[in-house]
C-alpha positions as CSV (number, residue, x, y, z in Angstrom):
1,M,72.6,191.8,-23.5
2,K,73.6,192.1,-19.8
3,S,71.9,195.1,-17.9
4,T,75.1,195.8,-15.8
5,V,78.4,195.3,-15.9
6,A,81.4,195.5,-13.4
7,P,84.0,197.5,-14.4
8,Y,87.3,195.5,-15.1
9,E,89.3,197.5,-13.2
10,T,87.7,196.7,-9.6
11,S,85.5,193.7,-10.7
12,V,86.1,190.5,-9.0
13,W,84.5,187.1,-9.4
14,C,82.0,185.5,-7.0
15,L,80.4,182.2,-6.9
16,R,77.2,180.9,-4.7
17,I,76.3,177.6,-4.4
18,V,72.5,176.5,-3.1
19,C,72.2,172.9,-2.1
20,A,69.0,170.9,-2.1
21,N,69.0,171.1,1.7
22,G,69.4,174.7,2.0
23,T,72.9,174.8,2.6
24,V,74.7,177.8,0.8
25,V,78.2,178.2,-0.1
26,R,79.5,181.6,-0.9
27,L,83.0,182.2,-2.4
28,T,84.9,185.0,-3.9
29,D,88.3,185.5,-5.5
30,Y,88.7,188.8,-3.6
31,P,92.1,188.6,-1.4
32,Y,89.8,189.4,1.6
33,D,86.0,188.2,2.6
34,L,83.5,190.5,0.4
35,T,80.4,191.8,2.2
36,M,77.5,192.4,-0.4
37,S,75.0,195.4,0.1
38,N,72.5,192.8,1.4
39,G,74.7,191.6,4.2
40,Q,76.0,188.2,2.6
41,V,79.6,187.7,3.3
42,Y,81.4,185.9,0.4
43,K,84.3,183.7,1.6
44,T,88.0,184.0,0.3
45,D,89.1,180.9,2.3
46,A,92.4,179.3,0.9
47,G,92.3,176.2,-0.6
48,Y,90.3,176.4,-3.7
49,S,90.9,177.8,-7.1
50,P,88.2,178.1,-10.0
51,S,89.0,177.9,-13.5
52,S,88.4,180.4,-16.2
53,L,85.1,180.4,-17.9
54,S,85.0,179.5,-21.7
55,E,82.1,180.5,-23.3
56,V,81.3,180.8,-27.2
57,S,78.4,182.4,-29.3
58,T,76.7,179.2,-30.3
59,L,74.7,176.9,-28.2
60,A,77.6,174.7,-26.9
61,P,77.5,175.1,-22.9
62,S,79.6,177.2,-21.0
63,A,83.0,175.4,-19.2
64,F,83.6,176.2,-15.8
65,D,85.2,173.8,-12.8
66,L,86.1,174.4,-9.3
67,E,89.2,172.7,-7.6
68,G,90.3,172.8,-4.1
69,I,91.3,170.9,-1.0
70,V,88.5,169.5,1.2
71,G,88.3,170.9,4.5
72,N,90.8,173.9,4.0
73,G,87.7,176.4,3.2
74,V,84.2,176.0,3.2
75,V,83.4,172.8,1.1
76,T,84.0,169.7,3.2
77,R,84.6,166.1,2.6
78,D,81.2,165.5,4.5
79,Q,79.6,167.6,1.8
80,I,80.8,166.1,-1.3
81,A,81.1,162.2,0.1
82,G,77.7,162.7,1.9
83,G,75.9,164.1,-1.3
84,I,74.9,167.4,0.0
85,M,76.2,169.3,-3.4
86,D,75.1,166.7,-5.8
87,G,72.8,168.8,-8.2
88,A,73.2,172.1,-6.5
89,E,72.5,175.2,-8.0
90,M,75.4,177.7,-8.9
91,F,75.4,181.3,-9.7
92,L,78.4,182.9,-11.2
93,F,78.5,186.8,-11.2
94,R,81.1,189.6,-11.2
95,V,80.8,192.7,-8.9
96,D,82.8,195.8,-8.3
97,Y,84.8,195.3,-5.0
98,L,84.3,199.2,-3.9
99,N,80.7,198.7,-4.0
100,P,79.7,194.7,-4.2
101,V,76.0,194.2,-4.8
102,E,75.0,190.3,-5.1
103,D,74.3,189.1,-8.4
104,Y,75.4,192.3,-10.1
105,E,76.8,191.2,-13.5
106,E,75.4,187.7,-14.1
107,C,77.8,185.6,-16.1
108,G,76.6,182.0,-15.7
109,R,74.1,179.7,-14.0
110,G,73.6,176.1,-13.8
111,W,74.1,173.1,-11.6
112,L,77.1,170.8,-10.0
113,G,77.6,167.7,-12.0
114,K,80.5,165.6,-11.6
115,T,82.5,165.8,-8.7
116,E,85.8,164.0,-8.3
117,L,87.1,163.2,-5.0
118,V,91.0,161.9,-4.7
119,D,92.7,162.1,-1.4
120,E,92.4,165.5,-0.1
121,K,91.6,167.2,-3.4
122,Y,88.3,167.7,-5.2
123,K,87.2,168.7,-8.3
124,I,83.5,170.0,-9.5
125,E,82.3,170.2,-12.9
126,M,80.0,173.2,-13.4
127,M,77.2,172.5,-16.2
128,S,75.5,175.4,-17.4
129,L,71.7,175.7,-18.3
130,S,72.5,174.8,-22.1
131,D,73.9,171.5,-21.1
132,A,70.2,170.1,-20.9
133,L,70.2,171.0,-24.9
134,N,73.0,168.0,-24.7
135,E,70.4,165.6,-23.4
136,G,68.9,162.6,-25.9
137,V,65.2,162.2,-25.5
138,S,63.7,158.8,-27.0
139,V,61.3,156.3,-25.9
140,T,62.8,152.5,-25.5
141,C,60.4,149.8,-25.8
142,T,61.1,147.4,-22.7
143,P,58.9,145.2,-20.8
144,I,59.0,147.0,-17.5
145,C,57.6,150.5,-17.3
146,R,59.6,153.2,-18.3
147,H,58.0,155.9,-16.1
148,D,59.3,157.1,-12.8
149,L,57.1,156.6,-9.7
150,G,54.8,159.8,-9.3
151,S,56.0,161.2,-12.6
152,Q,53.5,163.7,-14.1
153,G,52.7,165.2,-17.2
154,Y,51.3,163.6,-20.6
155,A,51.1,159.6,-20.6
156,E,53.3,159.5,-17.3
157,C,52.6,157.7,-14.3
158,G,50.2,160.4,-12.9
159,L,50.4,159.0,-9.0
160,S,50.6,161.6,-6.2
161,L,54.0,160.9,-4.3
162,A,52.4,162.7,-1.1
163,A,50.1,159.7,-1.0
164,L,53.0,157.3,-0.8
165,T,55.3,159.0,1.2
166,V,55.5,158.2,4.9
167,T,57.7,159.3,8.2
168,G,58.9,157.2,11.3
169,T,61.4,157.0,13.9
170,L,64.1,154.2,13.8
171,T,64.0,151.6,16.6
172,H,66.7,149.2,15.8
173,V,69.7,149.9,13.9
174,T,71.8,146.5,12.4
175,S,74.6,148.4,10.4
176,A,74.6,151.7,8.7
177,S,72.6,149.8,5.5
178,V,70.3,147.5,7.7
179,I,67.6,149.2,10.0
180,R,64.3,149.0,11.4
181,D,61.3,150.7,12.4
182,S,59.0,148.2,14.5
183,S,56.2,150.4,14.0
184,R,55.5,149.8,10.5
185,V,52.5,147.7,9.5
186,E,53.1,148.0,5.6
187,S,53.3,144.3,3.8
188,S,56.7,143.0,2.9
189,D,58.3,144.9,-0.3
190,W,55.8,147.6,-0.3
191,F,58.6,150.1,-0.2
192,G,61.2,147.8,-2.4
193,A,62.9,150.1,-4.7
194,G,61.5,153.0,-3.0
195,T,63.8,155.8,-1.7
196,F,65.1,156.7,1.9
197,R,66.4,159.8,3.7
198,M,66.9,160.8,7.0
199,T,65.0,163.7,8.4
200,S,67.0,164.0,12.0
201,G,70.3,163.2,12.7
202,P,73.8,163.7,11.4
203,N,72.3,162.3,8.1
204,V,70.0,165.0,7.5
205,G,70.7,166.6,3.8
206,M,72.3,163.5,2.4
207,R,70.8,162.3,-1.0
208,P,67.9,159.8,-0.5
209,I,69.1,156.1,-1.1
210,E,67.3,153.4,-2.9
211,I,65.7,150.7,-0.7
212,K,66.7,147.3,-1.8
213,A,64.5,145.2,0.5
214,Y,61.5,145.9,3.1
215,A,60.4,143.0,5.2
216,S,57.0,143.3,7.0
217,D,58.8,143.6,10.6
218,G,60.1,147.2,9.3
219,T,63.4,146.2,8.4
220,I,64.7,148.1,5.9
221,T,67.6,147.4,3.7
222,L,69.4,150.0,1.6
223,Q,71.3,149.8,-1.4
224,G,74.0,151.5,0.1
225,P,75.1,152.8,3.7
226,L,74.3,156.1,5.3
227,Y,77.2,158.3,5.4
228,F,77.2,158.7,9.0
229,S,76.0,156.0,11.5
230,P,72.6,156.1,12.4
231,A,70.9,155.7,15.7
232,P,67.6,154.5,17.4
233,G,65.4,157.6,17.7
234,D,66.7,159.3,14.5
235,M,63.8,160.2,12.2
236,Y,63.2,159.5,8.6
237,E,61.1,159.8,5.0
238,M,60.4,156.7,2.9
239,I,58.7,156.8,0.0
240,A,56.9,153.4,-1.6
241,G,58.7,151.7,-4.4
242,C,58.0,150.5,-7.9
243,R,59.5,147.7,-9.6
244,K,57.9,148.6,-12.7
245,R,56.0,145.3,-13.5
246,R,52.7,145.6,-14.9
247,T,50.8,143.0,-13.4
248,E,52.4,143.1,-9.7
249,D,52.9,146.8,-9.4
250,C,51.0,148.7,-11.9
251,K,47.7,146.9,-11.4
252,N,47.9,145.0,-8.1
253,K,49.8,147.4,-6.1
254,F,48.7,150.7,-7.4
255,N,45.7,150.4,-9.5
256,N,47.3,152.3,-11.7
257,V,47.9,149.7,-14.9
258,L,46.1,152.1,-17.4
259,N,49.2,154.3,-17.3
260,H,51.7,151.6,-17.6
261,G,54.7,152.5,-19.8
262,G,56.2,149.4,-20.6
263,F,55.4,146.7,-23.7
264,P,55.6,143.1,-21.9
265,D,53.8,141.6,-24.9
266,L,56.2,143.0,-27.5
267,P,57.6,140.0,-29.2
268,P,61.4,139.2,-29.0
269,S,63.6,140.2,-32.2
270,S,64.0,136.6,-32.7
271,A,60.1,136.2,-33.5
272,Y,59.5,139.3,-36.0
273,Q,62.9,138.4,-37.6
274,S,62.1,135.0,-38.7
275,T,61.0,133.9,-41.7
276,A,58.4,131.3,-42.8
277,G,59.6,127.8,-43.4
């Protein structure tokens, strides 16, 4: 049961979106900007329209979408296309507009899911916490390791990402996807299949990008281009990569072969399905 319920005569919807980089978007369907008792202002900018909230008494997840026009309000094209809003937390609640209190009647909590950007319109699917119950849990037998580098828990990788994370400053820029830090001294492919993100410049807050290749002279080739053009002097953070091979990576690179999660010696189906002849 809800501890507080906003009076239906004077209640309005409010939505707070908290991005991974700290950006906070506050929206309300009230005709005017709404200032909460704690001083936070929820904007009523034109250009967006929330769908109705659909909930049932079963474990089925709630359904809620946010549609709008990019650049007309607090949601911009750069935020969506740059990935700043990917996986952001969202808090949906109702308040009494005569006495607005943030999170007064909590109606939904979750994260931002699929985002569609067509022409000048966006549509963001809001996923509730119960959506996690729809995720399948299984183990697939493959030759390469099934763990993510640095994953913790029972029978996981167990390595510390802090020890595998480096920072630096770009010295050369060939393109938005080929950059270089001439001060790097790591061996070739040390960061291959790792992740790269900017910590200064216009790309701050963008989602990390996988590293396609790394050369010993500090040249970094990304799987996709940075959203904004980088420049020499921009700072970055980079995590070593693992291509999930038992000998080359788990054993020789990280000395972590005991936690290898693959099955490279498993015979193919043609071997165990064959019959004696």
